[in-house]
C-alpha positions as CSV (number, residue, x, y, z in Angstrom):
1,X,-38.5,-66.1,4.6
2,X,-38.1,-62.6,3.3
3,X,-40.5,-61.3,6.2
4,X,-38.2,-63.1,8.6
5,X,-35.3,-61.6,7.4
6,X,-36.8,-58.1,7.3
7,X,-38.2,-58.3,10.7
8,X,-35.4,-60.2,12.3
9,X,-37.7,-62.5,14.2
10,X,-38.7,-66.3,13.8
11,X,-42.1,-66.8,11.9
12,X,-44.2,-70.0,12.2
13,X,-47.0,-70.9,9.4
14,X,-49.2,-73.6,10.5
15,X,-51.0,-73.8,7.2
16,X,-49.3,-72.2,4.3
17,X,-52.2,-72.6,2.4
18,X,-53.7,-69.3,4.2
19,X,-50.6,-67.3,3.9
20,X,-50.2,-65.1,1.0
21,X,-46.6,-64.4,1.3
22,X,-45.8,-68.2,0.9
23,X,-43.8,-69.2,-1.8
24,X,-44.2,-72.6,-2.9
25,X,-40.6,-74.5,-3.1
26,X,-42.0,-78.0,-3.1
27,X,-45.1,-79.6,-3.8
28,X,-47.1,-81.0,-0.7
29,X,-45.9,-78.9,2.0
30,X,-48.3,-77.7,4.5
31,X,-46.7,-75.9,7.3
32,X,-43.3,-73.8,7.5
33,X,-40.9,-72.3,10.3
34,X,-38.5,-69.6,9.4
35,X,-35.8,-68.3,11.7
36,X,-33.4,-65.7,10.9
37,X,-29.8,-66.1,11.1
38,X,-28.5,-62.9,13.2
39,X,-25.1,-61.6,14.3
40,X,-26.0,-58.9,16.9
41,X,-28.7,-56.8,15.0
42,X,-27.5,-57.8,11.8
43,X,-29.4,-60.5,9.6
44,X,-27.1,-62.8,7.7
45,X,-29.7,-65.2,6.4
46,X,-32.6,-67.5,7.3
47,X,-32.9,-71.3,8.1
48,X,-36.3,-72.3,6.8
49,X,-37.8,-75.7,7.4
50,X,-41.2,-77.0,5.9
51,X,-43.7,-80.0,6.5
52,X,-46.3,-81.8,4.7
53,X,-48.6,-81.8,8.0
54,X,-50.5,-79.0,9.2
55,X,-49.2,-77.3,12.3
56,X,-46.2,-79.4,12.3
57,X,-43.8,-76.9,14.3
58,X,-44.1,-75.8,17.8
59,X,-42.3,-73.4,20.3
60,X,-39.8,-76.2,21.1
61,X,-38.8,-76.5,17.4
62,X,-38.6,-72.8,17.2
63,X,-36.2,-72.4,20.0
64,X,-33.9,-75.4,19.0
65,X,-33.6,-73.9,15.3
66,X,-33.0,-70.4,16.7
67,X,-30.1,-71.7,18.8
68,X,-28.7,-73.4,15.3
69,X,-29.5,-70.1,13.4
70,X,-27.5,-68.2,16.1
71,X,-24.5,-70.6,15.7
72,X,-24.8,-70.4,11.8
73,X,-24.9,-66.6,12.0
74,X,-21.7,-66.4,14.2
75,X,-19.8,-68.7,11.8
76,X,-21.1,-67.1,8.6
77,X,-20.4,-63.6,10.2
78,X,-16.7,-64.6,11.0
79,X,-16.3,-66.2,7.6
80,X,-17.7,-62.9,5.9
81,X,-15.5,-60.8,8.1
82,X,-12.6,-62.7,7.4
83,X,-13.3,-62.5,3.3
84,X,-14.0,-58.7,3.6
85,X,-10.9,-57.9,5.5
86,X,-8.8,-60.0,3.3
87,X,-10.6,-58.0,0.3
88,X,-9.9,-55.0,2.0
89,X,-6.3,-55.9,2.4
90,X,-6.1,-56.9,-1.0
91,X,-7.5,-53.4,-2.2
92,X,-5.2,-52.0,0.7
93,X,-2.2,-53.4,-1.4
94,X,-3.5,-51.6,-4.7
95,X,-4.0,-48.2,-2.8
96,X,-0.5,-48.5,-1.6
97,X,0.7,-48.8,-5.0
98,X,-1.5,-46.3,-6.6
99,X,0.6,-43.5,-8.4
100,X,-1.9,-40.7,-8.1
101,X,-4.3,-39.2,-5.6
102,X,-7.2,-39.7,-8.4
103,X,-6.3,-43.4,-8.6
104,X,-6.4,-43.7,-4.6
105,X,-9.8,-41.9,-4.6
106,X,-11.3,-44.3,-7.4
107,X,-9.9,-47.5,-5.5
108,X,-11.3,-46.2,-2.1
109,X,-14.8,-45.7,-3.7
110,X,-14.7,-49.0,-5.3
111,X,-13.7,-50.8,-2.0
112,X,-16.4,-49.1,0.2
113,X,-19.2,-49.8,-2.3
114,X,-18.3,-53.1,-3.7
115,X,-16.4,-55.0,-1.1
116,X,-17.7,-53.5,2.2
117,X,-21.1,-52.9,0.7
118,X,-21.8,-49.3,1.6
119,X,-24.2,-47.4,-0.6
120,X,-23.5,-43.8,0.2
121,X,-19.6,-43.0,0.5
122,X,-17.8,-39.7,0.3
123,X,-14.0,-38.8,0.5
124,X,-13.2,-35.4,2.2
125,X,-9.5,-34.1,2.4
126,X,-8.0,-31.3,4.6
127,X,-6.7,-28.2,2.5
128,X,-6.1,-24.5,3.8
129,X,-7.7,-25.4,7.1
130,X,-10.9,-26.4,5.4
131,X,-12.2,-30.1,5.0
132,X,-13.1,-30.3,1.3
133,X,-15.3,-32.7,-0.5
134,X,-13.1,-34.2,-3.2
135,X,-15.3,-37.3,-4.3
136,X,-18.5,-39.3,-3.5
137,X,-20.6,-42.2,-4.9
138,X,-24.1,-43.2,-4.5
139,X,-25.3,-39.8,-3.5
140,X,-28.6,-38.1,-4.9
141,X,-26.8,-35.0,-5.9
142,X,-23.5,-33.8,-6.5
143,X,-22.5,-30.8,-4.1
144,X,-19.5,-28.5,-3.4
145,X,-19.0,-29.0,0.1
146,X,-16.1,-27.1,2.2
147,X,-16.2,-27.1,6.0
148,X,-13.8,-24.7,8.0
149,X,-12.0,-27.0,10.7
150,X,-12.5,-24.3,13.2
151,X,-16.4,-24.3,12.9
152,X,-18.9,-25.9,14.9
153,X,-20.7,-27.8,12.0
154,X,-20.2,-31.3,10.3
155,X,-19.7,-34.8,11.9
156,X,-16.8,-35.0,9.5
157,X,-15.1,-31.9,11.0
158,X,-15.7,-33.5,14.5
159,X,-13.8,-36.6,13.4
160,X,-10.8,-34.4,11.6
161,X,-10.3,-32.4,14.5
162,X,-10.5,-35.2,17.1
163,X,-8.8,-37.8,15.2
164,X,-11.5,-40.4,16.2
165,X,-14.3,-42.4,14.6
166,X,-17.6,-40.7,15.0
167,X,-20.8,-42.9,14.8
168,X,-24.1,-41.1,14.5
169,X,-26.9,-43.6,14.7
170,X,-29.6,-40.9,14.2
171,X,-28.7,-37.7,12.3
172,X,-32.0,-36.2,13.0
173,X,-31.1,-35.6,16.6
174,X,-27.5,-34.6,15.9
175,X,-26.9,-30.9,15.8
176,X,-23.5,-31.3,14.2
177,X,-25.2,-32.9,11.1
178,X,-24.6,-31.2,7.7
179,X,-26.7,-32.7,4.6
180,X,-24.6,-33.6,1.6
181,X,-25.6,-35.1,-1.4
182,X,-27.6,-37.8,0.4
183,X,-31.2,-36.9,1.0
184,X,-33.2,-38.3,3.7
185,X,-30.1,-39.8,5.6
186,X,-30.7,-41.4,8.7
187,X,-27.3,-42.4,10.1
188,X,-23.8,-41.4,9.6
189,X,-20.1,-43.0,10.1
190,X,-17.4,-40.7,9.7
191,X,-13.6,-42.3,10.0
192,X,-10.6,-40.1,10.0
193,X,-7.9,-40.7,7.4
194,X,-4.7,-40.3,9.3
195,X,-1.2,-41.4,9.4
196,X,0.3,-41.4,13.0
197,X,-1.3,-38.4,14.7
198,X,-1.8,-36.4,11.6
199,X,-5.1,-36.2,10.1
200,X,-5.3,-36.1,6.2
201,X,-9.0,-36.2,5.7
202,X,-12.2,-38.2,6.4
203,X,-13.9,-41.3,4.9
204,X,-17.8,-40.9,5.4
205,X,-20.6,-43.2,4.7
206,X,-24.1,-42.4,5.1
207,X,-27.3,-44.7,5.1
208,X,-31.1,-43.8,4.9
209,X,-31.6,-46.4,7.9
210,X,-31.1,-45.3,11.4
211,X,-28.5,-47.3,13.3
212,X,-27.5,-48.9,10.1
213,X,-23.7,-49.4,11.1
214,X,-22.2,-51.8,13.7
215,X,-18.9,-52.2,15.3
216,X,-18.0,-54.6,12.2
217,X,-18.5,-51.8,9.8
218,X,-16.4,-49.3,12.0
219,X,-13.5,-51.7,12.1
220,X,-13.7,-52.5,8.2
221,X,-14.0,-48.6,7.5
222,X,-11.2,-48.0,9.8
223,X,-8.9,-50.5,8.0
224,X,-9.6,-49.2,4.6
225,X,-9.2,-45.4,6.1
226,X,-5.6,-46.5,7.2
227,X,-4.9,-47.9,3.9
228,X,-6.1,-44.6,2.2
229,X,-4.0,-42.6,4.6
230,X,-1.0,-44.7,3.7
231,X,-1.5,-44.3,0.3
232,X,-2.0,-40.4,0.2
233,X,1.1,-40.2,2.3
234,X,3.1,-42.1,-0.1
235,X,1.8,-40.1,-2.9
236,X,2.6,-36.8,-1.1
237,X,6.0,-38.2,-0.1
238,X,6.8,-39.2,-3.8
239,X,5.5,-35.7,-5.0
240,X,7.5,-34.3,-2.3
241,X,10.5,-36.1,-3.3
242,X,10.1,-35.2,-6.9
243,X,9.7,-31.4,-6.1
244,X,12.7,-31.6,-3.6
245,X,14.8,-33.1,-6.4
246,X,13.8,-30.6,-8.8
247,X,14.6,-27.9,-6.3
248,X,17.6,-29.5,-5.5
249,X,18.6,-29.8,-9.2
250,X,17.8,-26.1,-9.5
251,X,19.9,-25.1,-6.6
252,X,22.8,-27.2,-8.2
253,X,22.4,-25.2,-11.5
254,X,22.1,-22.1,-9.8
255,X,25.3,-22.8,-7.8
256,X,27.1,-23.4,-11.1
257,X,25.5,-20.3,-12.6
258,X,26.6,-18.1,-9.6
259,X,30.4,-19.4,-10.2
260,X,30.1,-18.2,-13.7
261,X,28.6,-14.7,-13.1
262,X,31.4,-12.2,-11.8
263,X,28.8,-9.4,-11.0
264,X,27.8,-9.1,-7.3
265,X,24.2,-7.9,-8.1
266,X,23.7,-10.5,-10.6
267,X,24.9,-13.2,-8.4
268,X,22.5,-11.9,-5.7
269,X,19.7,-12.1,-8.1
270,X,20.5,-15.4,-9.1
271,X,20.3,-16.6,-5.0
272,X,17.2,-14.9,-4.5
273,X,15.5,-16.6,-7.7
274,X,16.8,-20.0,-6.6
275,X,15.4,-19.5,-3.2
276,X,12.0,-18.5,-4.7
277,X,12.0,-21.5,-6.7
278,X,12.6,-23.5,-3.6
279,X,9.0,-22.7,-2.4
280,X,8.8,-19.1,-1.3
281,X,7.1,-16.3,-2.8
282,X,9.1,-13.3,-1.6
283,X,12.6,-13.2,-1.0
284,X,15.2,-10.5,0.0
285,X,18.9,-10.5,0.5
286,X,20.7,-7.6,2.1
287,X,24.4,-7.3,2.4
288,X,26.5,-4.4,3.4
289,X,29.2,-3.2,1.0
290,X,32.3,-2.5,3.3
291,X,33.9,-0.2,0.6
292,X,30.9,2.2,0.7
293,X,29.1,1.5,4.0
294,X,26.0,1.0,1.9
295,X,23.5,-1.8,2.0
296,X,23.0,-3.7,-1.2
297,X,19.5,-5.0,-1.3
298,X,18.0,-7.6,-4.1
299,X,14.3,-8.7,-3.9
300,X,12.2,-11.2,-5.6
301,X,8.2,-11.4,-5.5
302,X,7.5,-8.3,-3.8
303,X,4.7,-6.0,-5.0
304,X,5.3,-2.3,-6.1
305,X,3.2,-1.1,-2.8
306,X,5.7,-3.7,-0.7
307,X,8.8,-2.3,-2.1
308,X,7.9,1.1,-0.6
309,X,7.5,-0.4,2.9
310,X,10.4,0.2,5.4
311,X,10.8,-3.5,5.9
312,X,11.4,-4.0,2.0
313,X,14.6,-1.8,2.3
314,X,16.3,-4.7,4.1
315,X,17.2,-5.6,7.7
316,X,19.0,-2.5,9.0
317,X,22.7,-3.0,10.0
318,X,21.8,-2.1,13.7
319,X,19.6,-5.1,13.8
320,X,21.8,-7.6,12.8
321,X,23.4,-8.3,16.1
322,X,20.1,-8.3,17.9
323,X,18.7,-10.9,15.7
324,X,21.6,-13.0,16.3
325,X,21.4,-12.5,20.1
326,X,20.4,-14.9,22.8
327,X,16.8,-13.4,22.9
328,X,16.2,-15.0,19.5
329,X,17.6,-18.6,20.2
330,X,14.2,-20.1,21.0
331,X,13.2,-19.3,17.2
332,X,16.0,-20.8,15.8
333,X,15.8,-23.7,13.5
334,X,19.3,-24.8,12.3
335,X,20.7,-21.6,10.4
336,X,17.4,-20.1,10.3
337,X,15.3,-18.1,12.6
338,X,11.4,-18.4,12.6
339,X,10.0,-15.2,13.5
340,X,6.3,-15.6,14.2
341,X,3.7,-12.9,13.7
342,X,1.2,-13.8,15.9
343,X,3.8,-14.0,19.2
344,X,3.2,-11.1,21.4
345,X,7.0,-10.6,22.4
346,X,7.8,-10.6,18.8
347,X,4.8,-8.2,17.9
348,X,6.2,-5.7,20.5
349,X,9.8,-6.2,20.0
350,X,10.1,-6.3,16.3
351,X,6.8,-5.5,14.7
352,X,6.3,-2.8,17.1
353,X,9.0,-0.7,15.4
354,X,12.3,-1.3,17.7
355,X,14.0,-3.3,14.7
356,X,11.7,-3.6,11.6
357,X,8.6,-2.2,10.3
358,X,6.2,-3.4,7.6
359,X,5.8,-7.0,7.8
360,X,2.5,-8.6,8.5
361,X,3.2,-12.4,8.7
362,X,5.5,-14.8,9.8
363,X,9.0,-14.9,8.1
364,X,12.2,-16.4,8.3
365,X,15.6,-15.0,8.2
366,X,19.2,-16.4,8.1
367,X,22.6,-14.7,8.3
368,X,24.9,-15.4,5.4
369,X,28.1,-16.2,6.8
370,X,31.5,-17.4,5.4
371,X,33.3,-20.4,6.5
372,X,35.1,-18.4,8.8
373,X,32.2,-17.1,10.5
374,X,32.1,-13.6,9.0
375,X,28.3,-12.4,8.5
376,X,28.1,-10.4,5.2
377,X,24.3,-10.2,5.1
378,X,20.9,-11.5,5.7
379,X,18.2,-13.5,3.6
380,X,14.6,-13.1,4.6
381,X,11.8,-15.5,3.3
382,X,8.0,-14.8,3.4
383,X,5.0,-16.6,2.2
384,X,5.8,-20.2,1.5
385,X,3.9,-21.7,-1.4
386,X,2.9,-24.6,0.5
387,X,1.0,-22.4,2.9
388,X,3.1,-23.7,6.0
389,X,6.4,-23.1,7.5
390,X,8.9,-25.6,6.6
391,X,10.4,-28.2,9.0
392,X,14.0,-28.2,10.2
393,X,14.7,-31.1,7.7
394,X,13.3,-29.1,4.9
395,X,15.4,-26.3,5.4
396,X,18.6,-28.6,5.4
397,X,19.3,-28.1,1.6
398,X,18.5,-24.7,1.6
399,X,20.8,-24.1,4.3
400,X,23.7,-25.9,2.3
401,X,23.0,-23.6,-0.7
402,X,23.2,-20.2,1.3
403,X,26.5,-21.3,2.8
404,X,27.7,-21.6,-0.7
405,X,26.1,-18.5,-1.7
406,X,27.7,-16.6,1.2
407,X,31.2,-17.9,-0.1
408,X,30.0,-16.7,-4.0
409,X,29.0,-13.4,-2.7
410,X,32.2,-12.8,-0.8
411,X,34.0,-13.9,-3.7
412,X,32.2,-11.6,-6.0
413,X,32.9,-8.7,-3.5
414,X,36.5,-9.6,-3.6
415,X,36.3,-9.6,-7.5
416,X,34.7,-6.4,-7.7
417,X,37.2,-4.8,-4.9
418,X,40.2,-6.2,-7.3
419,X,38.3,-4.9,-10.2
420,X,38.0,-1.3,-8.8
421,X,41.3,-1.6,-7.2
422,X,42.8,-2.4,-10.8
423,X,40.7,0.2,-12.3
424,X,41.8,2.9,-9.7
425,X,45.5,1.5,-10.2
426,X,45.1,1.9,-14.0
427,X,43.7,5.5,-13.5
428,X,46.4,6.4,-11.2
429,X,49.1,5.0,-13.5
430,X,47.4,7.0,-16.4
431,X,47.3,10.0,-14.2
432,X,50.8,9.6,-13.1
433,X,52.0,9.1,-16.8
434,X,50.1,12.3,-17.8
435,X,51.5,14.1,-14.7
436,X,55.2,13.0,-15.6
437,X,54.6,14.1,-19.3
438,X,52.9,17.4,-17.9
439,X,55.8,18.0,-15.4
440,X,58.3,17.0,-18.1
441,X,56.7,19.7,-20.4
442,X,56.6,22.2,-17.9
443,X,60.3,21.7,-16.9
444,X,61.1,22.1,-20.6
445,X,59.2,25.0,-20.8
446,X,60.8,26.5,-17.7
447,X,64.1,25.6,-19.2
448,X,63.4,27.3,-22.3
449,X,61.8,30.5,-20.6
450,X,64.9,30.6,-18.4
451,X,67.0,30.2,-21.6
452,X,65.0,32.9,-23.1
453,X,65.0,35.1,-19.9
454,X,68.7,35.0,-19.5
455,X,69.0,35.8,-23.3
456,X,66.7,38.7,-22.8
457,X,68.2,39.7,-19.7
458,X,71.5,39.9,-21.6
459,X,69.9,41.8,-24.3
460,X,68.1,44.0,-22.0
461,X,71.6,44.7,-20.2
462,X,73.4,45.1,-23.6
463,X,70.4,47.4,-25.0
464,X,70.8,49.6,-21.8
465,X,74.5,50.1,-22.3
466,X,74.1,50.8,-26.0
467,X,71.3,52.9,-25.3
468,X,73.4,55.3,-23.1
469,X,76.5,54.9,-25.3
470,X,74.5,56.0,-28.3
471,X,72.3,58.6,-26.9
472,X,75.5,61.2,-26.1
473,X,76.8,60.8,-30.1
474,X,73.4,61.0,-31.3
475,X,72.8,64.3,-29.2
476,X,76.0,65.5,-30.7
477,X,74.8,64.8,-34.1
478,X,71.6,66.2,-33.6
479,X,73.2,69.5,-32.3
480,X,75.8,69.7,-35.2
481,X,72.9,69.2,-37.7
482,X,70.9,71.9,-36.1
483,X,73.9,74.2,-36.2
484,X,74.7,73.5,-40.0
485,X,71.0,73.9,-40.9
486,X,70.8,77.2,-39.0
487,X,74.2,78.4,-40.5
488,X,73.7,77.3,-44.1
489,X,70.6,79.5,-44.8
490,X,71.4,79.8,-48.6
491,X,72.2,76.2,-49.9
492,X,71.3,74.1,-52.8
493,X,68.3,72.0,-52.5
494,X,70.6,68.9,-52.5
495,X,72.3,69.9,-49.4
496,X,68.8,70.7,-47.8
497,X,67.6,67.3,-48.4
498,X,70.9,65.7,-47.1
499,X,70.4,67.7,-43.8
500,X,66.6,66.5,-43.7
501,X,67.6,63.0,-44.2
502,X,70.1,63.3,-41.4
503,X,67.5,64.7,-39.0
504,X,64.9,62.1,-40.0
505,X,67.7,59.1,-39.4
506,X,68.7,60.8,-36.2
507,X,65.0,60.8,-34.9
508,X,64.7,57.2,-36.2
509,X,68.1,56.1,-34.1
510,X,67.0,58.0,-31.3
511,X,63.3,56.1,-31.3
512,X,65.4,52.8,-31.4
513,X,67.6,54.1,-28.3
514,X,64.4,55.1,-26.4
515,X,62.7,51.8,-27.2
516,X,65.8,49.7,-26.1
517,X,65.8,52.0,-22.8
518,X,62.1,51.8,-22.2
519,X,62.4,47.9,-22.6
520,X,65.4,47.3,-20.5
521,X,65.0,49.7,-17.4
522,X,62.3,49.7,-14.6
523,X,59.1,51.5,-15.7
524,X,57.8,54.4,-13.8
525,X,54.3,55.3,-13.8
526,X,53.3,58.7,-13.3
527,X,49.5,58.4,-12.6
528,X,47.1,61.2,-13.4
529,X,43.3,61.3,-13.9
530,X,41.8,61.3,-17.4
531,X,38.9,59.9,-19.5
532,X,38.9,57.4,-22.5
533,X,37.6,60.0,-24.8
534,X,40.3,62.3,-23.9
535,X,42.9,59.7,-24.2
536,X,42.0,58.5,-27.5
537,X,41.5,62.0,-28.9
538,X,45.2,63.1,-27.8
539,X,46.5,59.9,-29.3
540,X,44.8,60.6,-32.5
541,X,46.0,64.1,-32.5
542,X,49.7,62.9,-32.5
543,X,49.0,60.4,-35.4
544,X,48.8,61.3,-39.2
545,X,45.9,59.4,-40.7
546,X,46.4,58.8,-44.3
547,X,43.5,59.9,-46.8
548,X,42.6,56.2,-47.9
549,X,42.2,55.2,-44.2
550,X,38.3,55.8,-42.9
551,X,38.4,56.5,-39.1
552,X,35.8,55.4,-36.7
553,X,36.2,56.8,-33.4
554,X,33.1,55.5,-31.2
555,X,34.8,56.2,-27.9
556,X,32.4,58.3,-26.0
557,X,33.2,57.5,-22.4
558,X,33.8,60.1,-19.9
559,X,34.4,57.9,-16.9
560,X,37.6,59.1,-14.8
561,X,40.3,56.8,-15.0
562,X,43.8,56.8,-13.4
563,X,46.5,56.1,-15.7
564,X,50.0,57.3,-16.8
565,X,48.7,59.1,-19.8
566,X,52.1,59.5,-21.9
567,X,52.5,55.6,-21.7
568,X,49.0,54.9,-22.5
569,X,48.8,57.3,-25.5
570,X,52.2,55.6,-26.6
571,X,50.4,52.3,-26.6
572,X,47.4,53.6,-28.6
573,X,49.7,55.5,-31.1
574,X,51.8,52.4,-31.6
575,X,48.4,50.3,-32.3
576,X,46.9,53.0,-34.4
577,X,50.2,53.4,-36.6
578,X,50.5,49.4,-36.9
579,X,46.8,49.3,-38.0
580,X,47.6,52.0,-40.7
581,X,50.4,49.9,-41.9
582,X,48.3,46.7,-42.2
583,X,46.1,48.9,-44.6
584,X,48.6,49.9,-47.4
585,X,45.7,49.9,-49.9
586,X,43.3,51.7,-47.4
587,X,40.7,50.5,-45.2
588,X,38.6,51.1,-41.9
589,X,40.5,52.0,-38.7
590,X,37.6,51.6,-35.8
591,X,38.2,52.6,-32.2
592,X,35.6,51.5,-29.6
593,X,35.4,51.6,-25.7
594,X,33.0,50.2,-23.2
595,X,32.9,49.8,-19.5
596,X,32.6,46.5,-17.7
597,X,32.6,46.3,-13.9
598,X,35.9,48.2,-12.7
599,X,37.3,47.9,-16.0
600,X,37.6,50.0,-19.3
601,X,37.8,47.9,-22.3
602,X,39.3,49.6,-25.5
603,X,39.4,47.6,-29.2
604,X,41.5,48.9,-32.0
605,X,40.2,47.1,-35.2
606,X,41.5,47.4,-38.6
607,X,40.2,45.7,-42.0
608,X,43.8,45.3,-43.2
609,X,45.8,42.1,-44.3
610,X,45.7,40.2,-40.9
611,X,48.3,37.9,-39.5
612,X,48.9,34.2,-39.6
613,X,49.4,31.9,-36.5
614,X,53.1,32.2,-36.5
615,X,53.0,35.8,-36.2
616,X,50.5,35.8,-33.5
617,X,52.4,33.2,-31.5
618,X,55.7,35.5,-31.7
619,X,53.8,38.7,-31.5
620,X,54.7,39.5,-28.0
621,X,58.4,38.7,-28.3
622,X,60.9,41.3,-28.4
623,X,63.2,41.4,-31.4
624,X,60.5,40.0,-33.6
625,X,59.0,42.1,-36.5
626,X,57.5,41.6,-39.7
627,X,58.3,45.1,-41.0
628,X,61.6,46.2,-43.2
629,X,62.3,48.7,-40.6
630,X,62.2,48.3,-36.9
631,X,63.6,46.5,-34.0
632,X,60.3,44.5,-32.8
633,X,60.0,46.4,-29.4
634,X,56.8,48.3,-30.3
635,X,54.2,45.6,-29.1
636,X,56.4,44.1,-26.3
637,X,56.7,47.6,-25.0
638,X,52.8,48.2,-25.0
639,X,52.3,45.0,-23.4
640,X,54.5,46.0,-20.7
641,X,52.9,49.4,-20.3
642,X,49.3,48.1,-20.1
643,X,50.2,45.1,-17.7
644,X,52.1,47.8,-15.6
645,X,48.5,49.4,-14.9
646,X,47.2,46.0,-13.8
647,X,45.3,45.5,-17.1
648,X,45.7,43.0,-20.2
649,X,46.1,43.2,-23.9
650,X,45.1,40.5,-26.5
651,X,44.8,40.1,-30.2
652,X,42.5,38.4,-32.8
653,X,43.3,38.2,-36.4
654,X,42.0,36.7,-39.6
655,X,44.1,36.7,-42.8
656,X,42.5,38.7,-45.3
657,X,40.0,40.3,-43.1
658,X,41.8,42.3,-40.6
659,X,42.9,42.5,-36.9
660,X,41.5,43.5,-33.6
661,X,43.5,44.4,-30.2
662,X,41.6,44.5,-27.1
663,X,42.9,46.5,-24.1
664,X,41.7,45.9,-20.7
665,X,42.6,48.7,-18.2
666,X,41.1,49.0,-14.8
667,X,39.6,52.4,-13.5
668,X,42.4,52.4,-10.9
669,X,45.5,50.5,-11.3
670,X,45.6,47.3,-9.6
671,X,48.8,48.1,-7.6
672,X,49.3,48.1,-3.9
673,X,50.6,51.6,-3.0
674,X,53.3,52.5,-0.4
675,X,53.2,55.4,1.6
676,X,54.9,58.3,0.0
677,X,53.2,59.0,-3.4
678,X,51.7,58.1,-6.4
679,X,54.6,57.6,-8.8
680,X,55.1,53.9,-9.4
681,X,58.3,52.0,-10.7
682,X,57.7,48.5,-12.4
683,X,61.2,46.6,-11.9
684,X,62.7,44.9,-14.9
685,X,62.8,41.3,-14.1
686,X,65.3,38.7,-15.3
687,X,62.7,37.6,-17.7
688,X,60.3,40.0,-19.4
689,X,57.3,37.4,-19.1
690,X,56.3,39.0,-15.7
691,X,56.6,42.1,-13.8
692,X,56.4,43.3,-10.3
693,X,55.5,46.8,-9.1
694,X,56.4,49.1,-6.3
695,X,55.8,52.2,-5.1
696,X,58.5,54.9,-4.5
697,X,58.5,58.4,-2.8
698,X,58.2,61.3,-4.9
699,X,61.5,62.9,-5.7
């Protein structure tokens, strides 16, 4: 029976005693007839008859038994088919309920080997445009097999690309055949694992026999492959739903986080991170700040090199309208636009440099628009984590999020505008308050100055009147004193000292009158040429320096200057006398001079008692004095004389250390001369705080 089953042919043994392969089943048997039960080329069993007679069976018996074996084979085959298909269906239900891809693979290998009876089984799945071996059973060795789908090798690749079952009866004559883990394979059957028209992988079986598989094997393997495809698809769908659920949850959390963040840039960072978590490696958001007319760009996932590319600077504002034009309508997917890298028109129109430079792969863009249709910016997405561009349905959650994000961005811009406006208003109010304070202070100062000017004007007018009225009696008294001094040649010392006292007080009274007149009337500058050295030497010659005062005259400059010599000598004499008065116990008087640009700078320093802040503050005011005698006109007159030349006078003093006066005089007075001469008058204004000068003709 074994030989009959192996050969697939009937065998008649006339005398079993002469047959070495005979296996005795019953004593006394002398002849045997074994007929294989065959369904097609497949032997399902053997019908065997024996007899106690020699040569008991002839050709007629063989033919009759072959007919019976054929019917039995068909019946058995049908029954086996039903049973195996039922078992495959039962396994299929288990596959559909599998929780993981690993469980699907194990159940599939079990079904193929234990139920369907295939000895060498392998499962290959499509990943990254390659057909990868993920599991196998009954192989001679474990191999790592990856076949490119665009390649020309592999029976399994052909099945995956065509989506049809491929049966190779003899692989030795097949150029596509690629040896895997089965050595000496003779035949191969590759069934695509597909759901609809989408191929997920290949279920592959091999045999060491040629023509080892029939239509029944093909049908059973196709049924199993269908269940595998459904199971894998269900798992991927469940995984996709779980992933989508997580992403939606993250989008919802991000939406809440956006509303809690007032900063525009921080909101943009939350948006790009949320979109990145939705399945994109590289995301960029570009909006336009209407206040500053500048673009605000926030990115995620870009490398340092990519950040330097022009494309990473955001979509230019001039490209916005073009990207939303009718020309791009064919690339629209809902709110998004899919810009394919390998499209010739896109390559020329966009990547060629007309709009954007720097991209080297497919990308997607979407305008960010508010509910009223206002476009505030664009978001661009590149390199999906899944390796493939999403479908329209997969983009819907992202569209809803981006619409919410656009409103959040616009709100953030409004918040920042309000903050900026509020700060500007606060600054304006603060500046306005400051200006009001300054104006109020200025008005008060002006009022004070006006009152002071009016008072000084009255004083000046009164001083002029008093000066003129006193000058005549003083002249008479002076003449009378001179007459008495000449007539009384022989008088006692008492009368002589009284006359000298009268003369001294007449001179002092005359000085007061001169100061009053000099301060109140218009100044007349009689400009002549001299040198700083000569000016100081002449001033010193008119001043008596006490013995306890050390004089340092460091003025060596011989530069030619044009000044009213008498008035300038009066300035220096006044300052020298004040310095001497400030050093009652002796000290050092230092006079220096230096040239700077078109100015000559004099300094008169003493080591006297110095002045406090109050004295310094009122130093230039008329009628202010710290001396027992005097009207307080000396320094104000000095100031008038120096400023009349277009110069300036200032003072620095430290109590207990001394005082330094600094006089700056231009080489030539900074006065606009009129035709008619060099003699100048300085008008006495209503206030002594400013002076104007005019040229006058020579008398």
